[in-house]
VOGU-3710 file (C-alpha; in Angstrom, 3 decimals, decimal comma):
1> mrastalvdg> 235,556/99,091/98,025  234,140/97,613/101,237  232,487/94,328/102,190  228,996/95,557/101,285  229,648/98,635/99,134  231,584/99,712/96,064  231,980/102,669/93,724  232,453/101,972/90,008  233,776/104,452/87,435  232,183/103,769/84,051
11> ggglghvagn> 235,000/105,504/82,181  232,506/107,221/79,885  231,814/103,930/78,117  228,605/102,027/77,437  226,324/102,158/80,450  225,222/98,571/79,806  228,749/97,372/80,563  229,114/99,421/83,744  225,592/98,543/84,881  226,055/94,824/84,334
21> lamklaidkc> 229,384/94,837/86,179  227,971/96,865/89,066  224,897/94,674/89,567  226,980/91,491/89,459  229,284/93,054/92,050  226,310/93,978/94,251  224,975/90,420/93,991  228,350/88,951/94,943  228,554/91,248/97,966  225,018/90,315/98,953
31> rstgcgivav> 225,939/86,634/98,937  228,708/87,382/101,416  227,122/89,982/103,673  223,376/89,922/103,000  223,455/93,354/101,378  225,273/94,732/98,355  225,235/98,417/97,405  227,090/99,714/94,346  227,045/103,208/92,857  228,357/104,073/89,381
41> rnsthygaag> 229,640/107,399/88,096  230,944/108,625/84,734  228,661/106,240/82,835  226,137/106,593/79,992  222,621/105,288/79,221  222,340/101,755/80,614  219,148/100,566/78,931  216,171/99,200/80,858  216,418/99,572/84,629  214,351/96,420/85,056
51> syasmaagag> 216,968/94,204/83,447  219,341/94,864/86,350  216,765/94,438/89,111  215,785/91,166/87,418  219,373/89,942/87,731  219,073/90,179/91,511  215,697/88,406/91,572  217,145/85,666/89,384  219,791/85,117/92,031  217,125/84,845/94,753
61> flglsmtstp> 217,577/88,387/96,083  215,636/91,632/96,180  217,054/94,120/93,696  216,808/97,879/93,299  218,127/99,691/90,222  217,934/103,366/89,294  219,730/105,818/87,066  220,014/109,485/86,211  219,854/110,633/82,586  222,297/112,777/80,598
71> qpavvptfgi> 219,796/115,498/79,695  217,048/117,013/81,869  213,523/116,370/80,632  211,281/116,732/83,690  209,937/119,998/85,103  209,799/120,408/88,907  206,352/120,977/90,358  205,461/124,686/89,947  208,419/125,122/87,578  208,819/125,799/83,852
81> dsmlgtnpis> 212,317/124,586/82,983  213,271/120,901/82,888  215,760/120,247/85,694  215,654/116,486/86,291  215,812/113,394/84,106  213,056/110,832/83,700  215,140/108,986/86,326  213,702/105,442/86,266  213,387/103,166/89,285  213,149/99,379/89,143
91> faapagrnnp> 212,530/96,928/91,968  212,377/93,144/91,694  211,623/90,442/94,252  211,759/86,653/93,804  208,577/84,627/94,222  207,993/80,882/94,304  205,193/79,807/91,936  204,971/83,234/90,283  207,351/85,191/88,124  209,348/87,687/90,186
101> flldmatsti> 207,593/90,911/91,086  209,114/93,464/88,706  208,427/97,181/88,939  210,093/99,307/86,243  208,922/102,908/86,045  210,004/106,367/85,047  209,515/109,138/87,583  207,952/111,285/84,852  204,302/110,936/83,832  205,500/109,355/80,575
111> pfgalmkfwr> 208,976/108,056/79,635  210,643/110,118/76,925  210,902/107,027/74,711  207,139/106,522/74,957  206,610/110,153/73,985  208,751/109,564/70,893  206,581/106,550/70,050  203,472/108,748/70,116  205,237/111,191/67,802  206,380/108,496/65,375
121> nghsipegwa> 202,887/107,022/65,222  201,286/110,421/64,635  199,288/110,396/67,865  198,635/113,243/70,280  199,287/112,887/74,015  196,864/113,526/76,895  196,898/116,969/78,457  199,158/117,084/81,489  201,928/114,814/80,234  204,110/117,614/78,886
131> lddtgrpvtn> 204,477/121,395/78,964  205,578/124,099/76,559  208,161/126,785/77,294  205,585/128,870/79,150  204,510/126,045/81,440  201,237/125,349/79,669  200,108/121,815/78,696  200,947/120,665/75,169  199,285/117,684/73,457  201,179/117,611/70,150
141> arkaagyrrl> 203,741/114,831/70,650  206,242/116,280/68,166  206,144/119,688/69,849  206,338/118,065/73,287  209,500/116,214/72,273  210,987/119,489/71,089  210,138/121,362/74,282  211,490/118,456/76,372  209,472/119,487/79,406  207,706/116,420/80,795
151> splgssremg> 205,615/116,597/83,946  206,697/114,544/86,961  204,746/111,371/87,720  201,244/112,444/88,709  201,316/115,549/86,481  199,949/118,517/88,432  200,272/119,324/92,131  196,574/118,539/92,556  197,100/115,070/91,025  200,170/114,305/93,144
161> ghkgyglaam> 202,894/115,458/90,776  204,994/116,599/93,745  205,419/112,914/94,628  206,899/112,079/91,230  209,083/115,168/91,516  210,321/113,946/94,889  211,055/110,469/93,531  213,011/111,943/90,613  215,069/114,027/93,046  215,708/110,929/95,186
171> veilssilpg> 217,034/109,050/92,135  219,265/112,020/91,289  220,674/112,022/94,826  221,454/108,290/94,886  222,583/107,983/91,260  224,378/111,290/90,774  225,238/113,104/93,984  226,274/109,980/95,914  228,791/108,637/93,347  229,945/112,142/92,456
181> rplpaesgks> 228,178/113,574/89,404  226,511/116,896/90,254  223,137/117,973/88,904  223,425/119,949/85,636  223,378/123,689/86,365  221,517/124,679/83,198  218,131/123,405/82,132  218,185/121,339/78,958  221,973/121,028/78,861  223,319/117,497/78,407
191> tgrvghfflv> 226,170/116,415/80,673  226,990/113,405/78,505  227,486/111,364/81,670  225,120/109,671/84,105  225,265/107,726/87,354  223,548/104,526/88,476  222,631/103,030/91,855  222,115/99,358/92,709  221,025/97,716/95,958  220,632/93,972/96,569
201> ldpnrfrakg> 219,166/92,338/99,694  219,062/88,686/100,732  215,552/87,877/102,069  216,957/84,859/103,889  218,703/87,242/106,285  215,220/88,270/107,471  213,090/85,159/106,975  213,598/81,400/107,024  214,532/80,008/103,621  211,538/79,983/101,273
211> efesdldlml> 209,193/81,934/103,551  209,591/85,248/101,742  208,916/83,709/98,334  205,897/81,809/99,649  204,363/84,885/101,244  204,993/86,935/98,105  203,149/84,278/96,103  200,152/84,684/98,430  200,254/88,468/98,033  200,488/88,368/94,231
221> dalrdgkrvn> 197,685/85,807/93,969  195,460/87,878/96,273  196,024/91,021/94,204  195,158/89,271/90,940  192,104/87,593/92,486  190,586/90,885/93,680  187,163/92,035/92,507  187,420/93,641/89,060  185,780/96,820/87,794  185,562/95,186/84,367
231> peqpilvagd> 185,300/91,368/84,366  187,114/91,330/81,015  190,098/93,275/82,381  192,296/91,194/84,708  193,980/92,826/87,678  197,713/92,867/87,015  200,778/93,192/89,221  204,052/94,846/88,262  205,861/92,722/85,705  202,833/90,954/84,217
241> peyrareera> 202,724/93,009/80,977  206,486/92,674/80,523  206,514/88,900/81,006  203,616/88,548/78,561  205,369/90,767/76,023  208,617/88,825/76,376  206,814/85,549/75,679  205,061/87,051/72,657  208,241/88,628/71,267  210,141/85,376/71,691
251> gkgipisrsi> 207,636/83,666/69,417  206,715/86,393/66,936  209,705/88,718/66,949  209,963/92,401/67,838  207,761/94,824/65,860  209,577/97,922/64,573  207,906/100,896/62,924  208,995/102,021/59,471  210,358/105,307/60,857  212,647/103,459/63,282
261> vedirmvcgd> 213,864/101,187/60,498  214,721/104,244/58,416  216,530/105,824/61,377  218,600/102,652/61,751  219,285/102,648/58,012  220,559/106,226/58,253  222,811/105,427/61,224  224,220/102,415/59,376  224,919/104,571/56,360  226,635/107,273/58,411
271> sgapfilelk> 228,767/104,754/60,322  229,544/102,379/57,456  227,853/99,456/59,192  225,854/96,946/57,106  222,075/97,347/57,197  220,584/93,900/57,767  216,917/94,690/58,515  214,320/94,068/55,867  210,696/95,177/56,126  208,069/92,512/55,478
//
């Protein structure tokens, strides 16, 4: 451990615990030095990347959060086998009048969880989101989940998929190679362990206090006030849909499909835990 950096071993436990500890550590180091960088190894799934970046923004800092995944699901450009995870990246920055800017994205064309949602709801997926075991596009969501071969962000080479592929590799380098978890050697094989990477910056080390937040407000307002293609469709910035959803969920609750409820019921039965959800 150094003044601005640290390496955390997750001990194979819940990634949420290791991720929370690591981001808090990065924030504390940022308060002291202006920059906190913490890598985590030997961890597991840590939930939503955006929740950690938001912690930094809540403290008045810029936050970057990314993670590898235990099982490959993304095919390299020009490849057939999945070799990388969906490897999400999240970045948050504090504003003044506005909610913090909050980018939270997978480096695949679609997150695997979203693909599962299409499957559960009986919907097909657009061509280019996923491939079969010969490298051809597949639109059946159930089959796509079974093949586990998502395209990188951008889909094909012609549509910029090599950029998503590059971003996924970058996340793997910072989240896996840097803290010491090598890339899985075999496509589709789960390692059971993942790594995370967190970076926190103090904007006041670059600007006078309040200037960064004020200028970010101006930028966000300008983006939203731009000329619209459809007058009925507002221009959004990263974080807007999530903040709106959080407000709605806080008032109306979280909708859960029947299939997910039944999955939870099965897990409760297998583990001996009480099932407390009731469909209405």
